[in-house]
N, C-alpha and C positions, 0 to 999 in steps of 0.2 A: 646503535640501539638494537637490542635483541628482541625478537618477536615474543619470546616467553619471559615471564618475570617470576613465575612460581608463586606469586602472591595469591592467586586464585585456587591453589591446590586444596585449601581447607574449606572450599565452598562459599567463599566470600568474594565480593568485587567492590570496586570503588565507584561511588557516585561523584560527579564533579563538584567539588567544594563542600561535600556533605559527609565525608567519611565512608566507612565500609559497611556493606549490608550483605545479607545472605543472597546467594545467586537465584534463589527461588522466591524472592519477595515479588509482590505484584508489580511494582515499578520496573524491576528488571525483566519480568515476564513481558510487560508491555513493550519495552524498547527492544527486547529480543524478538517479539512478534513482528515489529516494524522492520527490523533488520532482515528477518526471514522473508518478509514481503518484498523488501528491496531486492533480495536475491532472485526471487521469482520474477520480478519485473525485468531483471537482467536476462533471465532465460527467455522471457517473452520478446524482449528486444532482439536477442540473438536469433529467434525463430522468425521474426518479421522481416520481410524483404522490402518494406516500404520506408523510404527516407523520412517522410513526414511523421510516421508513427515512431520511428526510432528517435528522432529529434525530440518529440514530445516526451518519450519515456526517459530520456536523459535528464530533462528538466524535472520530471516526477521523481526520479531517483535522488536528485539533489534535495528536493523538498522533503522526501522521506528521511534523508540523512539529517536534515534540519530538525524534523520532528523527533527523531531518535536522540539528537543532542539535547533538545528541550527536555525530553523525558529523563535523560541521564543527569540533568542538572535541576534538582528540585527547588533550590533556593533562588528566588527572584533576583537577589542582589548579584549572584554569580552569573545568571543569565544576562542581566543588563550589562555587567562589566565585560562579558565576553561577546556581546552582540548576538546572542542566541535568540532566535525569534519563533521557530516552528513555522507553520503555514499561516498565511495571512488571508484575509477576506478576498483580496485580489487573486490569490492562488486558487481559491475555491471557484471564483468567477471564470478563471481561465479553463478549469476543468469543465465547467458548464458550457462554455463556448466551444470547446473541443467536442463535447458530446453532440451539441447541436450541429456542428460542422460535419461530423462523420455520419450522423444518422440519416442524412439525405441520400446516402449512397446505397441504401438497402430498403427493402419493403418493411412496413410496420409488422410487428408480431401478430400472429393469429393464434398462436398457442405457446405454451411453455416450450423451451428448448433444452436439450440435454447438452452437457459439455462435450464438445467434439467438433468434428469437421476437419479442418486443416490442422497441421501440427502447431502452427502459430495460434490458431483459435483456441486449441486445447490449452496452450500455455497461458493464454489470457484468462481462461476459465479458472486455472489453478491460481493465478495471481488474484483474481476476483475473490475466490474462496479464502485465500490467505489474508486478503485485505479485510474481509468481514470478520475473521478471527482477531486480527489486530485491533479492529474497531471495538469488538466486544470486550477485549481486554482493557482497552483505553477507557471505555465507559465504566467498567468496574473500578478502575483506579480513580476516575473522575468522581465517583460517589464518595470515595474516602478523602481524596485530595483534589480539589478543583483544578482542572487543566484548562488551557486556552481553548475556548469554544471553536475558534477557526480551525485548529488542528483536528478536532473531532469532526467538524463538518467536512474537512478535506478528506479524511479517511472514508466518510460515508459517500461522498460524491465520487471518490476514486474508484470504489467498487463498481459504481454505475458505469463509469468510463470503461473499465476493463470488460464489462459485459458488452458494451457497444463495440469495443475494439475486437472482441472475439467475433462478433457478427460481421464486422468490417472485413476482417481477415478472410472469413468464409466467402463474403460477397466478392471481394477482389480476387479471390482464388477460384471463383466459379463453382464453389462447393456449397450446397444448401446446408442451412442449419439443421441439426438433428432434432426433429420434433419429439416431444413427449407424447406418447400415445395413450397415456392413462393406464388404469389397471387392466391387466390382461386376464380375463376370466373365461 
C-alpha cells in the first residue's frame, strides 16, 4: 500500500463511512487539531526522562487516537460496527487521579507561571496550549453536531494534566517555575 493516494489533491478527504468532505470543514479541523496535539504529546514524551510520565503519555496518545477516530467517523452505526469509542468517563477519572498523584510533588501555586523552565516543561506547556485549541475546536463542532461528552471532558482535563506535568518536570529537574510578574510599568 502506498502512502500517497492522490485522492486529496483536490482539497477533499474521506470520513469513515460518510463520503468525502472538504479538508477545511470543521470536523476535519477538529480531528486535525487532535492529531497535532498527539504529535506535541510525542514531543513532550521524548523530552521527559521520567518513566512514569512517558508511560502515562503513551496511554494518552492512544486515547487521542481514539478521539480522532471518533471524530473521523460521524455516523454512529459506523462507530458501533468498528468499535470506535473515543474517551470514556473512566479515562477522564484516570487523568484526574494522575493530576492528584503528581501535584503532591511540588508547592501549590502562588502566582501565574509562564511557559518555560526545563525543555520538558516547555514541551508540556506547548501540549497544553495545543490541547486547549483542540478543545475549542471540538466545542465548536459540538454546537453543530453533538459529540460524546466524555471526549470533551477528556480534552478539558488533559490540558490541566499537561500544566501539572510541566510543573512536575520543573520540580523534578530542580528548576523553579517561571513566575509571571505582571505589568512592567
